[in-house]
MARPA-56200 format. One record per residue (C-alpha): residue number from 1; z, x, y; residue in one letter. Coordinates in steps of 0.5 Angstrom, whole numbers. Example, Ala and Ser with C-alpha at 12.3 -4.5 7.8 and 13.67 -1.06 7.14 Angstrom:
<pts>
nr:1 | Z:16 | X:25 | Y:-9 | rest:A
nr:2 | Z:14 | X:27 | Y:-2 | rest:S
</pts>
This chain:
<pts>
nr:1 | Z:55 | X:96 | Y:483 | rest:M
nr:2 | Z:51 | X:93 | Y:476 | rest:T
nr:3 | Z:49 | X:86 | Y:474 | rest:M
nr:4 | Z:46 | X:86 | Y:467 | rest:A
nr:5 | Z:45 | X:93 | Y:467 | rest:D
nr:6 | Z:41 | X:92 | Y:473 | rest:T
nr:7 | Z:43 | X:96 | Y:480 | rest:C
nr:8 | Z:44 | X:91 | Y:486 | rest:V
nr:9 | Z:43 | X:93 | Y:493 | rest:E
nr:10 | Z:44 | X:89 | Y:499 | rest:L
nr:11 | Z:38 | X:88 | Y:503 | rest:L
nr:12 | Z:41 | X:90 | Y:510 | rest:Q
nr:13 | Z:37 | X:87 | Y:517 | rest:G
nr:14 | Z:34 | X:88 | Y:521 | rest:P
nr:15 | Z:29 | X:92 | Y:517 | rest:V
nr:16 | Z:25 | X:97 | Y:522 | rest:T
nr:17 | Z:20 | X:103 | Y:520 | rest:G
nr:18 | Z:18 | X:103 | Y:513 | rest:T
nr:19 | Z:23 | X:101 | Y:507 | rest:L
nr:20 | Z:21 | X:101 | Y:500 | rest:R
nr:21 | Z:24 | X:97 | Y:495 | rest:L
nr:22 | Z:24 | X:100 | Y:488 | rest:K
nr:23 | Z:23 | X:97 | Y:481 | rest:A
nr:24 | Z:29 | X:97 | Y:477 | rest:G
nr:25 | Z:34 | X:95 | Y:483 | rest:V
nr:26 | Z:35 | X:88 | Y:485 | rest:T
nr:27 | Z:36 | X:87 | Y:492 | rest:Y
nr:28 | Z:40 | X:81 | Y:495 | rest:V
nr:29 | Z:40 | X:78 | Y:502 | rest:V
nr:30 | Z:46 | X:75 | Y:504 | rest:T
nr:31 | Z:45 | X:73 | Y:512 | rest:T
nr:32 | Z:39 | X:73 | Y:516 | rest:D
nr:33 | Z:35 | X:79 | Y:515 | rest:V
nr:34 | Z:29 | X:80 | Y:519 | rest:R
nr:35 | Z:23 | X:85 | Y:518 | rest:V
nr:36 | Z:21 | X:87 | Y:525 | rest:R
nr:37 | Z:15 | X:88 | Y:529 | rest:K
nr:38 | Z:12 | X:95 | Y:526 | rest:G
nr:39 | Z:16 | X:95 | Y:520 | rest:A
nr:40 | Z:13 | X:95 | Y:513 | rest:R
nr:41 | Z:17 | X:93 | Y:507 | rest:L
nr:42 | Z:14 | X:96 | Y:501 | rest:V
nr:43 | Z:15 | X:93 | Y:494 | rest:V
nr:44 | Z:14 | X:96 | Y:488 | rest:E
nr:45 | Z:11 | X:92 | Y:482 | rest:D
nr:46 | Z:16 | X:87 | Y:479 | rest:G
nr:47 | Z:22 | X:87 | Y:484 | rest:V
nr:48 | Z:27 | X:82 | Y:485 | rest:S
nr:49 | Z:30 | X:79 | Y:491 | rest:I
nr:50 | Z:36 | X:74 | Y:491 | rest:L
nr:51 | Z:38 | X:70 | Y:497 | rest:I
nr:52 | Z:45 | X:68 | Y:497 | rest:L
nr:53 | Z:46 | X:60 | Y:497 | rest:N
nr:54 | Z:51 | X:57 | Y:502 | rest:G
nr:55 | Z:53 | X:57 | Y:509 | rest:L
nr:56 | Z:53 | X:63 | Y:513 | rest:V
nr:57 | Z:56 | X:63 | Y:520 | rest:P
nr:58 | Z:53 | X:69 | Y:522 | rest:T
nr:59 | Z:46 | X:67 | Y:521 | rest:S
nr:60 | Z:42 | X:64 | Y:527 | rest:P
nr:61 | Z:40 | X:59 | Y:522 | rest:I
nr:62 | Z:46 | X:58 | Y:518 | rest:G
nr:63 | Z:44 | X:60 | Y:512 | rest:H
nr:64 | Z:41 | X:67 | Y:509 | rest:A
nr:65 | Z:34 | X:68 | Y:510 | rest:A
nr:66 | Z:28 | X:73 | Y:509 | rest:L
nr:67 | Z:24 | X:73 | Y:515 | rest:I
nr:68 | Z:18 | X:77 | Y:516 | rest:F
nr:69 | Z:17 | X:77 | Y:524 | rest:E
nr:70 | Z:10 | X:78 | Y:528 | rest:Q
nr:71 | Z:7 | X:84 | Y:527 | rest:G
nr:72 | Z:11 | X:86 | Y:521 | rest:S
nr:73 | Z:8 | X:88 | Y:514 | rest:S
nr:74 | Z:9 | X:87 | Y:507 | rest:L
nr:75 | Z:6 | X:91 | Y:501 | rest:D
nr:76 | Z:7 | X:89 | Y:494 | rest:A
nr:77 | Z:5 | X:88 | Y:487 | rest:A
nr:78 | Z:9 | X:82 | Y:484 | rest:R
nr:79 | Z:15 | X:80 | Y:488 | rest:L
nr:80 | Z:20 | X:75 | Y:485 | rest:Y
nr:81 | Z:25 | X:72 | Y:490 | rest:I
nr:82 | Z:31 | X:67 | Y:487 | rest:R
nr:83 | Z:37 | X:64 | Y:490 | rest:A
nr:84 | Z:44 | X:67 | Y:488 | rest:C
nr:85 | Z:51 | X:65 | Y:488 | rest:N
nr:86 | Z:57 | X:69 | Y:491 | rest:H
nr:87 | Z:57 | X:73 | Y:485 | rest:L
nr:88 | Z:50 | X:75 | Y:486 | rest:F
nr:89 | Z:47 | X:72 | Y:480 | rest:R
nr:90 | Z:41 | X:68 | Y:480 | rest:P
nr:91 | Z:42 | X:60 | Y:480 | rest:V
nr:92 | Z:38 | X:54 | Y:479 | rest:R
nr:93 | Z:40 | X:51 | Y:486 | rest:K
nr:94 | Z:37 | X:51 | Y:493 | rest:A
nr:95 | Z:42 | X:52 | Y:498 | rest:D
nr:96 | Z:39 | X:58 | Y:503 | rest:N
nr:97 | Z:34 | X:59 | Y:508 | rest:G
nr:98 | Z:28 | X:61 | Y:504 | rest:G
nr:99 | Z:23 | X:66 | Y:506 | rest:V
nr:100 | Z:19 | X:66 | Y:512 | rest:W
nr:101 | Z:12 | X:69 | Y:515 | rest:F
nr:102 | Z:10 | X:70 | Y:522 | rest:F
nr:103 | Z:3 | X:71 | Y:525 | rest:G
nr:104 | Z:0 | X:72 | Y:531 | rest:A
nr:105 | Z:-6 | X:68 | Y:530 | rest:Y
nr:106 | Z:-3 | X:61 | Y:533 | rest:R
nr:107 | Z:3 | X:59 | Y:537 | rest:S
nr:108 | Z:8 | X:55 | Y:532 | rest:A
nr:109 | Z:15 | X:52 | Y:532 | rest:E
nr:110 | Z:19 | X:49 | Y:526 | rest:K
nr:111 | Z:26 | X:48 | Y:524 | rest:D
nr:112 | Z:29 | X:52 | Y:530 | rest:G
nr:113 | Z:24 | X:58 | Y:529 | rest:L
nr:114 | Z:18 | X:60 | Y:533 | rest:D
nr:115 | Z:13 | X:65 | Y:534 | rest:V
nr:116 | Z:8 | X:66 | Y:540 | rest:T
nr:117 | Z:0 | X:67 | Y:539 | rest:A
nr:118 | Z:-1 | X:74 | Y:541 | rest:A
nr:119 | Z:-7 | X:79 | Y:540 | rest:G
nr:120 | Z:-10 | X:84 | Y:535 | rest:P
nr:121 | Z:-5 | X:89 | Y:536 | rest:S
nr:122 | Z:1 | X:84 | Y:535 | rest:A
nr:123 | Z:-2 | X:82 | Y:528 | rest:A
nr:124 | Z:2 | X:82 | Y:522 | rest:S
nr:125 | Z:-1 | X:84 | Y:515 | rest:Y
nr:126 | Z:2 | X:81 | Y:508 | rest:F
nr:127 | Z:-1 | X:84 | Y:502 | rest:S
nr:128 | Z:1 | X:82 | Y:495 | rest:A
nr:129 | Z:-2 | X:80 | Y:488 | rest:A
nr:130 | Z:3 | X:75 | Y:487 | rest:L
nr:131 | Z:9 | X:72 | Y:490 | rest:I
nr:132 | Z:14 | X:68 | Y:486 | rest:A
nr:133 | Z:20 | X:64 | Y:489 | rest:V
nr:134 | Z:25 | X:60 | Y:485 | rest:Y
nr:135 | Z:30 | X:55 | Y:488 | rest:H
nr:136 | Z:29 | X:57 | Y:496 | rest:L
nr:137 | Z:30 | X:53 | Y:502 | rest:G
nr:138 | Z:35 | X:47 | Y:502 | rest:H
nr:139 | Z:36 | X:40 | Y:503 | rest:G
nr:140 | Z:40 | X:36 | Y:508 | rest:D
nr:141 | Z:48 | X:36 | Y:508 | rest:P
nr:142 | Z:51 | X:32 | Y:503 | rest:A
nr:143 | Z:55 | X:30 | Y:509 | rest:V
nr:144 | Z:51 | X:27 | Y:515 | rest:P
nr:145 | Z:51 | X:32 | Y:521 | rest:S
nr:146 | Z:48 | X:32 | Y:528 | rest:N
nr:147 | Z:47 | X:40 | Y:527 | rest:D
nr:148 | Z:40 | X:41 | Y:527 | rest:P
nr:149 | Z:41 | X:48 | Y:524 | rest:M
nr:150 | Z:44 | X:44 | Y:518 | rest:L
nr:151 | Z:37 | X:40 | Y:517 | rest:D
nr:152 | Z:33 | X:41 | Y:510 | rest:D
nr:153 | Z:29 | X:47 | Y:510 | rest:R
nr:154 | Z:23 | X:49 | Y:506 | rest:D
nr:155 | Z:23 | X:54 | Y:501 | rest:G
nr:156 | Z:16 | X:58 | Y:503 | rest:F
nr:157 | Z:14 | X:58 | Y:510 | rest:S
nr:158 | Z:8 | X:61 | Y:514 | rest:L
nr:159 | Z:8 | X:60 | Y:522 | rest:M
nr:160 | Z:2 | X:62 | Y:526 | rest:G
nr:161 | Z:-1 | X:66 | Y:520 | rest:V
nr:162 | Z:-9 | X:67 | Y:520 | rest:G
nr:163 | Z:-14 | X:69 | Y:515 | rest:P
nr:164 | Z:-14 | X:76 | Y:517 | rest:Q
nr:165 | Z:-6 | X:77 | Y:516 | rest:E
nr:166 | Z:-6 | X:74 | Y:509 | rest:W
nr:167 | Z:-8 | X:78 | Y:503 | rest:R
nr:168 | Z:-4 | X:75 | Y:498 | rest:V
nr:169 | Z:-7 | X:73 | Y:492 | rest:G
nr:170 | Z:-3 | X:68 | Y:488 | rest:E
nr:171 | Z:3 | X:64 | Y:490 | rest:L
nr:172 | Z:8 | X:60 | Y:486 | rest:R
nr:173 | Z:14 | X:56 | Y:488 | rest:S
nr:174 | Z:19 | X:53 | Y:484 | rest:F
nr:175 | Z:24 | X:48 | Y:485 | rest:H
nr:176 | Z:24 | X:48 | Y:493 | rest:S
nr:177 | Z:30 | X:45 | Y:496 | rest:G
nr:178 | Z:25 | X:41 | Y:501 | rest:D
nr:179 | Z:17 | X:42 | Y:501 | rest:D
nr:180 | Z:14 | X:47 | Y:496 | rest:G
nr:181 | Z:10 | X:51 | Y:501 | rest:L
nr:182 | Z:9 | X:49 | Y:508 | rest:D
nr:183 | Z:4 | X:52 | Y:513 | rest:L
nr:184 | Z:5 | X:51 | Y:521 | rest:T
nr:185 | Z:-1 | X:52 | Y:525 | rest:N
nr:186 | Z:-4 | X:57 | Y:520 | rest:S
nr:187 | Z:-10 | X:59 | Y:516 | rest:Q
nr:188 | Z:-10 | X:62 | Y:509 | rest:I
nr:189 | Z:-14 | X:63 | Y:503 | rest:R
nr:190 | Z:-10 | X:64 | Y:496 | rest:L
nr:191 | Z:-14 | X:65 | Y:489 | rest:Q
nr:192 | Z:-8 | X:61 | Y:485 | rest:R
nr:193 | Z:-3 | X:57 | Y:488 | rest:L
nr:194 | Z:3 | X:53 | Y:483 | rest:Q
nr:195 | Z:8 | X:49 | Y:486 | rest:V
nr:196 | Z:13 | X:45 | Y:481 | rest:V
nr:197 | Z:18 | X:40 | Y:482 | rest:A
nr:198 | Z:20 | X:41 | Y:490 | rest:P
nr:199 | Z:25 | X:36 | Y:492 | rest:A
nr:200 | Z:20 | X:34 | Y:497 | rest:E
nr:201 | Z:13 | X:34 | Y:498 | rest:D
nr:202 | Z:9 | X:39 | Y:494 | rest:G
nr:203 | Z:4 | X:42 | Y:500 | rest:I
nr:204 | Z:6 | X:41 | Y:507 | rest:N
nr:205 | Z:1 | X:43 | Y:513 | rest:L
nr:206 | Z:2 | X:42 | Y:520 | rest:S
nr:207 | Z:-5 | X:43 | Y:524 | rest:S
nr:208 | Z:-7 | X:48 | Y:518 | rest:S
nr:209 | Z:-12 | X:50 | Y:513 | rest:K
nr:210 | Z:-11 | X:52 | Y:506 | rest:L
nr:211 | Z:-16 | X:55 | Y:501 | rest:E
nr:212 | Z:-15 | X:55 | Y:494 | rest:V
nr:213 | Z:-21 | X:59 | Y:490 | rest:A
nr:214 | Z:-19 | X:59 | Y:482 | rest:R
nr:215 | Z:-13 | X:55 | Y:481 | rest:S
nr:216 | Z:-9 | X:49 | Y:484 | rest:L
nr:217 | Z:-3 | X:47 | Y:480 | rest:V
nr:218 | Z:2 | X:42 | Y:484 | rest:V
nr:219 | Z:7 | X:38 | Y:480 | rest:D
nr:220 | Z:11 | X:33 | Y:484 | rest:V
nr:221 | Z:12 | X:28 | Y:478 | rest:S
nr:222 | Z:15 | X:22 | Y:481 | rest:M
nr:223 | Z:23 | X:21 | Y:481 | rest:T
nr:224 | Z:27 | X:16 | Y:485 | rest:H
nr:225 | Z:26 | X:20 | Y:491 | rest:V
nr:226 | Z:22 | X:16 | Y:496 | rest:P
nr:227 | Z:16 | X:19 | Y:501 | rest:D
nr:228 | Z:15 | X:25 | Y:496 | rest:R
nr:229 | Z:8 | X:27 | Y:496 | rest:D
nr:230 | Z:3 | X:32 | Y:493 | rest:I
nr:231 | Z:0 | X:33 | Y:500 | rest:F
nr:232 | Z:3 | X:31 | Y:507 | rest:D
nr:233 | Z:-1 | X:33 | Y:513 | rest:F
nr:234 | Z:1 | X:33 | Y:520 | rest:E
nr:235 | Z:-4 | X:34 | Y:526 | rest:V
nr:236 | Z:0 | X:35 | Y:532 | rest:D
nr:237 | Z:-4 | X:41 | Y:534 | rest:D
nr:238 | Z:-10 | X:39 | Y:531 | rest:G
nr:239 | Z:-13 | X:37 | Y:524 | rest:P
nr:240 | Z:-10 | X:39 | Y:517 | rest:S
nr:241 | Z:-15 | X:41 | Y:511 | rest:Y
nr:242 | Z:-14 | X:43 | Y:504 | rest:V
nr:243 | Z:-21 | X:46 | Y:501 | rest:E
nr:244 | Z:-21 | X:47 | Y:494 | rest:I
nr:245 | Z:-27 | X:51 | Y:491 | rest:A
nr:246 | Z:-32 | X:49 | Y:486 | rest:R
nr:247 | Z:-30 | X:52 | Y:479 | rest:H
nr:248 | Z:-23 | X:52 | Y:481 | rest:C
nr:249 | Z:-18 | X:49 | Y:476 | rest:H
nr:250 | Z:-14 | X:43 | Y:479 | rest:V
nr:251 | Z:-8 | X:40 | Y:475 | rest:D
nr:252 | Z:-4 | X:36 | Y:480 | rest:I
nr:253 | Z:1 | X:30 | Y:479 | rest:S
nr:254 | Z:5 | X:25 | Y:484 | rest:G
nr:255 | Z:4 | X:21 | Y:489 | rest:V
nr:256 | Z:-3 | X:23 | Y:493 | rest:F
nr:257 | Z:0 | X:23 | Y:500 | rest:G
nr:258 | Z:-1 | X:17 | Y:506 | rest:D
nr:259 | Z:-7 | X:16 | Y:510 | rest:Q
nr:260 | Z:-11 | X:23 | Y:507 | rest:L
nr:261 | Z:-18 | X:23 | Y:506 | rest:H
nr:262 | Z:-21 | X:26 | Y:499 | rest:L
nr:263 | Z:-28 | X:28 | Y:499 | rest:V
nr:264 | Z:-30 | X:30 | Y:492 | rest:S
nr:265 | Z:-35 | X:28 | Y:486 | rest:P
nr:266 | Z:-30 | X:31 | Y:481 | rest:D
nr:267 | Z:-24 | X:28 | Y:483 | rest:M
nr:268 | Z:-22 | X:20 | Y:483 | rest:P
nr:269 | Z:-21 | X:17 | Y:489 | rest:A
nr:270 | Z:-14 | X:17 | Y:492 | rest:A
nr:271 | Z:-10 | X:10 | Y:492 | rest:N
nr:272 | Z:-5 | X:11 | Y:498 | rest:H
nr:273 | Z:-1 | X:5 | Y:497 | rest:A
nr:274 | Z:7 | X:7 | Y:496 | rest:E
nr:275 | Z:9 | X:10 | Y:490 | rest:D
nr:276 | Z:2 | X:10 | Y:486 | rest:V
nr:277 | Z:2 | X:16 | Y:481 | rest:P
nr:278 | Z:-4 | X:20 | Y:482 | rest:Y
nr:279 | Z:-7 | X:25 | Y:476 | rest:R
nr:280 | Z:-12 | X:30 | Y:476 | rest:F
nr:281 | Z:-13 | X:35 | Y:471 | rest:K
nr:282 | Z:-20 | X:39 | Y:470 | rest:G
nr:283 | Z:-25 | X:44 | Y:474 | rest:A
nr:284 | Z:-29 | X:42 | Y:480 | rest:L
nr:285 | Z:-36 | X:43 | Y:477 | rest:R
nr:286 | Z:-40 | X:39 | Y:482 | rest:Q
nr:287 | Z:-38 | X:42 | Y:489 | rest:S
nr:288 | Z:-32 | X:44 | Y:493 | rest:P
nr:289 | Z:-26 | X:38 | Y:494 | rest:A
nr:290 | Z:-23 | X:37 | Y:501 | rest:L
nr:291 | Z:-17 | X:34 | Y:503 | rest:V
nr:292 | Z:-16 | X:33 | Y:510 | rest:Y
nr:293 | Z:-13 | X:29 | Y:516 | rest:S
nr:294 | Z:-16 | X:29 | Y:523 | rest:L
nr:295 | Z:-11 | X:25 | Y:527 | rest:N
nr:296 | Z:-6 | X:21 | Y:523 | rest:E
nr:297 | Z:0 | X:23 | Y:518 | rest:D
</pts>
């Protein structure tokens, strides 16, 4: 089939062996698609993947999602992932299961999915120059429900991913249905990170460490939604840190985050009062900056 003169193919799961996604083809995820242990997804430069919006009864998490399981590999240049409707057209609405990366670094659990720490032979390997995601994840259902599968989900999630498993240079997350970027029991480094207008928090860390080397942009401009922060840290299995390198360009706006510590001679001190705006734009000229929480949210 064609869409705007572009070939469209369903990305079927599970993915085993080596699968190459070709430039000029748009791939559509319509259910729970998992890249299995030992499988390798090779993505040519500029490929777009669409993830179908709406409830998907055949999916174990109730929505379409792309999940890289422990021991899988991604080899990409620039990869773009967007939400789409039933006509396979990109839409500006987040109502899907998002994209997930599982590692072998530490055990982790979130939103009904889990991974168990394993040895080097089970390690994942994720490599890309750029991953950009648009309108991934979903919010709480319009009608209150006791079904945990319908709870909100983040647009871009890492669980148990370690520094040797992650070789992604730049990540962009736009208009996530929940948090823009979520790390659970993970430790990664990025050259550039941009998070724009998530429904909830910009960067959510659960006992994780995130290093940003060259550019950090987080726009969580204040809206009527309460408890929506630039940073939100959990420490159930240990402390959480964001380390921003010296000379990194920083452009962050929103509410800083509750009870977080900021160490930086370049950035102004954070006011932790509820709904007090925070803004900093500039380069870290004197030293790296550290945002952390050791034992509280």
